[in-house]
N, C-alpha and C positions, 0 to 999 in steps of 0.2 A: 450305397448300393453294393451288393456282393458281386465280386468278379468270380463267376463259377469256374472259369478256367483255372483259377488258383486253388480250387477245392476238389478237382477231379484229376487224377493222373492215371491214364490207361497204361497198364504194365504188360498186358498180353491180350492178343485177339487171335483166336484160332478158328479157322473155317472147319465146321463140322459137316456141312452138307451144302452142295451147290446143284440143286435140281431145279424145281420150279422157282424157288427163291434161295437165298443164301442164309444159312444158319451159322452164327458165330458164337463161340464161348469167349466172353470178355472178363478179364480180371483187372480190377482197378482199385486204386486207393482213393477213399473219399474222406475229406475233412469235415467232420460233423460240426454242428452249431456250437458245441462246447470247445472246439479247437482240436480235439483228438482225431487221429487218423484211424480209419477202419478199412480193411481189405474186404472187397465184396466181389462176388462172381454173379454175372448175369448172362443169359443167352438172349441174343437179339435175332429177329427174323426180318430179312429185307427182301421184298419182292418188287420194290420200286414204288414210286408215288402213283396216285390215281386221281381220278376226277369223277364226279357224279352230278347229275342234273335232274331237277324236278321240272318236267314240262307241264305247263298249265295253260288252260284256256279260260280267261276270266269272263268272256262273253257267255259261254255255256256252263261255266262253273265246274269244269272237269279237269282231271289230272291224268297223265299217262304214266302208268307203272308197268313193271314186268314181273312175271312169275317164272322162277327157274329153280331147278334142283341145285342144292348146295351140299356137297358131301360132308364138310365139317359139321354143319347144322344137323344133318341126318345122323351122323355118328354120335352126336350129343343127345339124340333122342327126339329131335324135331322131325316128325315123319313127313310133313307136307313141304312142297317146294316153297321157297321164300318169296314174298312179295316185296319188291324193291324199286327204287328209282334206277334209272339207267346209269351204268358206271363202267369204268374200264381203267386199265393201267395206262400211264402216259407213254411208256416205251420211249420213242424218240420225239413224240409230239409235245407241243405246249398244251396246257390244260384246255384252252378253248378248242383247239384242233381236235383234241381227244374227245371232247364232249360231242362235237358235231359228227365225228366219225362214228362214235358209239350209238348216237341217236339214230343215225341212218341204218346201221347194222342191226341194232337190237329192236328198235321201235318202228322203223320204216318212215322216219319223219325228218324233215330238214329244219334245223334250228338256226335262225339267222343272227339273233342277238342274245346269246347267253350272258347273264350277269353273275359275276362271282360274288358270293355273299359271305363266304368264310373259308378258312383253311384250318383243318383240324387234325390232330393226332387221334386215331380211333382206338388204339390199344397201346398206350405209351409204356406200359410195363414190360413189353417184350417185342413189340412190332415198331419198326422205325418209319413206316409209311406215313406220309402226310396226304390227306385227301382234300382236294380243291372242290368245294361245293358251289353249285350254280343253280339258278332258276332261269327258265326261258319260256316265253310265251309261244304258243302254237295255235294254229287254226286247222280245220279239216283240210284246207287247201295246201297245207305244208306236207301232206303225206306224199311220199315218193317211192314207197315199197311196202312189202308185207312185214319187214322186220324178222325177228326170230333168231338172229345171231348167225354164227358160222358153225356148221356141223363139224368141220375139221378141227375146231377149237373145243369141241365137246359141248357146244351151246345148243340148247333146245328151249327157246324162250317163247313164252306166251305174252302177248301185249294186252294190257288191261287199260281201258279208258273208264274211269270211275268218277262219279260225282265227288266233289271235294269233301262234302259232309260225310259221305260213306267212308272215304279214305281215313278221315280223322277218327271215325267210330271204330275202324279196324285197328287203330292203335290201342284204343281203350279195351277192346275185347281180345287182343292178343294175336289177331290174324296178321298184323304187321308188327314184326319184332326186330327188324333190321335197323341198326342205329342211324345210319346215314339217311334212311328214308324217314324215320321219325323226326330227325333234326330238320330236314327240309320241309316236311309237311307242317311242323310246328312253326318254322320260320314263316312260311306262307300265311299261316293263321295269324301270327303276331303282327305281320306287316300288312295284313288285310289285302293280300293279292287276289283272293277269291272270296266270294260269299260263302260263309260256313253253314 
């Protein structure tokens, strides 16, 4: 087995920006598979790790999603707000505490037993974030607010309760194009968490 620490030598890391996240320019030497060394330069963006949850009601066959404006998607030409699972940055929280807090803030729902299903790099070519992905059952009785997010954080979130089959169809027709949401909906389908 390869010891990757013997194949990578970081020689420089320079902070380029420290606003909402940190952007670094990294210079490193990489030992290629043929044994030769190559100097490479990569920029990495770090805004911290996050967590996301698919809330689902197997008795009614529904999922809770949110719709919100995402500037980077808009800038890329996606005119509509994105339909997503609830998510947030960990900040000082552990992933479970993060999911519970975000579910109350964004969806107005209390989630008692979120189950971690995977941890994933979402864009490992440039972003260092790892995303903790969860599923959690809910019932109508778990509602404890309207959701919508925090206005002071720029959030303007619409809560969507959809039949699971419709959410899956929205992947096929492109209305859902967010990676974490696609991953969690497909996980629910593969594991038979809801009737499709």
